[in-house]
C-alpha positions as CSV (number, residue, x, y, z in Angstrom):
1,M,-11.6,-10.4,-17.5
2,K,-7.9,-9.3,-17.5
3,I,-5.5,-12.1,-18.1
4,L,-1.7,-12.2,-17.8
5,L,0.2,-14.9,-19.7
6,D,3.9,-15.4,-19.3
7,I,5.7,-16.9,-22.3
8,G,8.9,-18.7,-21.6
9,H,9.4,-20.9,-24.6
10,P,8.7,-20.5,-28.4
11,A,6.1,-23.3,-28.2
12,H,4.1,-21.3,-25.7
13,V,3.5,-18.6,-28.4
14,H,2.1,-21.2,-30.8
15,Y,0.1,-22.8,-27.9
16,F,-1.6,-19.6,-26.7
17,K,-1.9,-17.5,-29.9
18,N,-5.4,-18.8,-30.9
19,F,-6.6,-18.7,-27.3
20,I,-5.5,-15.1,-27.1
21,K,-7.4,-14.2,-30.3
22,I,-10.6,-16.1,-29.3
23,M,-10.7,-14.5,-25.8
24,E,-9.9,-11.0,-27.1
25,D,-12.8,-11.4,-29.6
26,K,-15.0,-12.1,-26.6
27,G,-13.9,-8.9,-24.9
28,H,-11.1,-10.1,-22.6
29,Q,-7.9,-8.2,-22.1
30,F,-4.4,-9.7,-22.1
31,L,-1.0,-8.7,-20.9
32,I,1.7,-10.9,-22.2
33,T,5.1,-11.1,-20.6
34,S,8.0,-12.9,-22.2
35,R,11.7,-13.6,-21.7
36,N,14.0,-12.4,-24.4
37,K,15.7,-15.6,-25.3
38,E,15.6,-17.8,-28.4
39,I,12.8,-16.4,-30.7
40,E,9.9,-15.7,-28.3
41,H,9.9,-12.0,-29.0
42,H,10.2,-12.5,-32.8
43,L,7.2,-14.8,-32.8
44,L,5.1,-12.5,-30.7
45,K,5.9,-9.6,-33.1
46,Q,5.2,-11.8,-36.1
47,Y,1.7,-12.7,-34.7
48,K,1.1,-9.1,-33.7
49,I,0.7,-9.9,-30.0
50,A,1.7,-7.0,-27.7
51,F,4.0,-8.0,-24.9
52,K,6.4,-6.8,-22.2
53,S,9.8,-8.2,-21.8
54,R,10.9,-9.8,-18.5
55,G,14.6,-10.0,-19.4
56,K,16.8,-12.4,-21.1
57,G,17.7,-14.9,-18.4
58,K,21.0,-16.4,-17.4
59,N,23.0,-19.5,-18.2
60,S,24.8,-20.3,-14.9
61,L,23.0,-22.0,-12.0
62,I,23.6,-19.0,-9.7
63,G,22.5,-16.6,-12.5
64,K,19.3,-18.6,-13.0
65,A,18.5,-18.5,-9.3
66,I,19.0,-14.8,-9.2
67,H,17.1,-14.2,-12.4
68,Y,14.2,-16.3,-11.1
69,F,13.5,-13.8,-8.3
70,I,14.0,-10.8,-10.7
71,A,11.5,-12.4,-13.2
72,I,9.0,-13.1,-10.5
73,S,9.3,-9.4,-9.4
74,V,8.8,-8.1,-12.9
75,I,5.8,-10.3,-13.5
76,Y,4.2,-9.4,-10.2
77,R,4.7,-5.6,-10.9
78,H,3.1,-6.0,-14.3
79,A,0.2,-8.0,-12.9
80,K,-0.4,-5.5,-10.2
81,R,-0.4,-2.5,-12.6
82,F,-2.6,-4.4,-15.1
83,G,-5.1,-5.5,-12.4
84,C,-5.4,-8.9,-13.8
85,G,-8.0,-11.4,-12.6
86,S,-5.9,-14.4,-13.3
87,F,-2.5,-15.2,-14.7
88,T,-0.4,-18.2,-15.7
89,T,3.3,-18.6,-16.0
90,T,5.7,-21.4,-17.0
91,L,8.5,-19.6,-15.3
92,I,9.8,-22.6,-13.4
93,N,10.4,-24.4,-16.8
94,S,11.8,-21.4,-18.6
95,L,14.7,-20.1,-16.6
């Protein structure tokens, strides 16, 4: 199965790292997307988890609203290219 996971907070890296390893050992494929804020990318690199960036995000309310639609578009394009069977995102909590 092809699975897309979107990482929006450093805790998500810790939460999913073992799940990713276990499922990859069983033959499943993962595509990880992540925002470039705080230390998410650093943690993913540290654990040798391949990922694609979905941007940094914005601080203002209007910027967050605009970036929400940009991030959804980026995740959708990656999901479509990857041909995933399922995906999960915490995007609403991680703008």
